[in-house]
C-alpha positions in Angstrom: 199.3 42.5 -124.3 200.5 42.5 -120.7 204.2 42.1 -120.1 205.3 38.7 -118.8 208.1 38.6 -116.3 211.1 36.6 -117.6 213.5 34.4 -115.7 217.1 34.8 -116.8 220.0 32.7 -115.5 223.7 33.1 -115.9 225.7 30.1 -114.7 228.9 28.2 -115.5 232.5 28.0 -114.3 233.7 31.1 -116.2 234.0 34.7 -115.1 231.2 37.1 -116.1 228.0 35.9 -114.5 227.6 38.9 -112.1 228.9 41.1 -114.9 226.1 39.8 -117.2 223.5 40.5 -114.5 224.9 44.0 -114.1 224.4 44.6 -117.9 220.8 43.6 -117.6 220.5 45.9 -114.6 222.0 48.8 -116.5 219.6 48.4 -119.4 216.6 48.1 -117.0 217.6 51.3 -115.1 218.0 53.0 -118.4 214.4 52.1 -119.3 213.0 53.3 -116.0 212.5 50.0 -114.4 212.6 49.5 -110.6 215.5 47.2 -109.9 216.6 45.5 -106.7 219.9 43.6 -106.6 220.6 41.1 -103.8 223.8 39.2 -103.4 223.8 35.9 -101.4 227.5 35.3 -100.8 229.3 38.7 -100.8 229.6 40.4 -97.5 228.6 44.0 -96.6 232.0 44.2 -94.8 233.7 44.8 -98.2 233.1 47.4 -100.8 232.6 46.4 -104.4 232.8 48.6 -107.5 229.4 47.5 -108.8 227.8 48.5 -105.5 229.3 52.0 -105.8 228.1 52.4 -109.4 224.6 51.1 -108.8 224.2 53.4 -105.8 224.9 56.3 -108.1 222.1 55.1 -110.4 219.7 54.8 -107.5 219.7 51.0 -107.4 219.7 49.2 -104.0 222.3 46.5 -104.0 222.4 44.4 -100.8 225.2 42.1 -99.8 223.5 39.5 -97.5 226.3 37.0 -97.1 229.4 36.8 -95.0 231.9 35.9 -97.7 232.9 32.6 -99.3 232.4 29.3 -97.4 236.0 28.9 -96.3 236.1 32.3 -94.5 233.6 31.7 -91.7 232.0 28.9 -89.8 229.2 26.9 -91.2 226.8 28.2 -88.6 227.7 31.8 -89.4 226.9 31.1 -93.1 223.6 29.3 -92.2 222.5 32.3 -90.1 223.3 34.7 -93.0 221.6 32.4 -95.6 218.4 32.3 -93.4 218.3 36.1 -93.1 219.0 36.4 -96.9 216.2 34.0 -97.7 213.7 35.9 -95.5 214.6 39.2 -97.3 214.4 37.5 -100.7 211.0 36.0 -100.1 209.7 39.4 -99.3 211.3 40.9 -102.4 209.8 38.1 -104.6 206.3 39.2 -103.4 206.9 42.9 -104.0 205.0 43.9 -107.1 206.8 47.3 -107.2 210.0 45.6 -108.3 210.3 45.2 -112.1 213.7 43.4 -112.1 215.0 41.4 -109.1 218.6 40.1 -109.4 219.5 37.2 -107.1 223.3 37.2 -107.5 225.1 34.1 -106.3 221.8 32.3 -105.4 223.0 29.2 -107.4 226.2 29.2 -105.4 224.3 29.3 -102.1 221.9 26.5 -103.1 224.8 24.3 -104.2 226.7 24.4 -100.9 227.5 20.9 -99.7 230.1 21.6 -97.0 227.2 22.1 -94.5 223.4 21.7 -94.6 221.6 24.6 -96.2 218.2 23.2 -97.2 216.6 24.0 -93.8 217.6 27.7 -94.0 217.4 28.1 -97.8 215.0 25.4 -98.9 215.2 24.6 -102.7 211.4 23.8 -102.7 210.6 27.2 -101.3 212.9 28.9 -103.7 211.2 27.2 -106.7 207.7 28.0 -105.3 208.6 31.7 -104.6 210.0 32.2 -108.1 207.0 30.5 -109.7 204.6 32.7 -107.6 206.3 36.0 -108.0 204.3 38.9 -109.4 203.6 38.0 -113.1 205.4 41.0 -114.5 208.6 40.7 -112.4 211.7 39.8 -114.3 214.2 37.8 -112.3 217.9 37.2 -112.8 219.7 34.4 -111.0 223.5 33.9 -111.2 226.1 31.6 -109.9 227.9 28.4 -110.5 226.4 24.9 -110.1 222.8 25.9 -111.1 220.1 23.5 -110.0 218.5 21.5 -112.8 215.0 22.4 -111.8 215.8 26.1 -111.9 217.5 25.7 -115.3 214.3 24.1 -116.6 212.2 26.9 -115.2 214.3 29.7 -116.7 213.3 31.4 -119.9 217.0 32.0 -120.7 220.1 30.2 -119.5 223.5 31.3 -120.5 226.4 29.2 -119.4 229.7 31.1 -119.1 232.7 28.8 -119.7 236.2 29.3 -118.5 238.4 29.1 -121.6 241.3 31.1 -120.2 241.8 33.3 -117.1 244.7 35.4 -115.9 244.3 33.9 -112.5 245.9 30.8 -114.0 249.0 32.9 -114.7 249.2 34.0 -111.1 247.6 37.4 -111.6 245.4 38.2 -108.5 242.0 39.9 -108.6 242.2 43.4 -110.1 240.4 46.4 -108.6 237.9 47.6 -111.2 237.7 44.2 -112.9 236.8 41.7 -110.1 235.8 44.0 -107.3 
């Protein structure tokens, strides 16, 4: 029986969505799968621990964003999202990729501070995911997941925020958050 590509989604308000996708990535690499990891919000201007580790494992991780929405102008974000979507569409058609991780895609699709549907059209995202190579596994992460994408997914894990040390004034910790 031919392998069917699965669609996994990690969403919710809690910490650990990217971490979950990295666990799947680690397993896939361990089993010899070709993995591509794309991040929609994080900027290539910063270095992240997961990027360093994945590079050592031979996994391409590409930061395609310019940071979170409050750090740049709406037009700068729109340009970055348009470029990210162009690259993502190509990856979603690449039958050499066994696992494609679209980290923070949910966040990007949920932006309401400025229009994004003309540069990252939800209808195109849905169509591209549905029409990816039949054996390609896909992981989508981020808060505020779209209801249609939730319905399409084979697995949806919602990560809730029960308690977080940020609430106690502890800032992001090197090695834990970045």
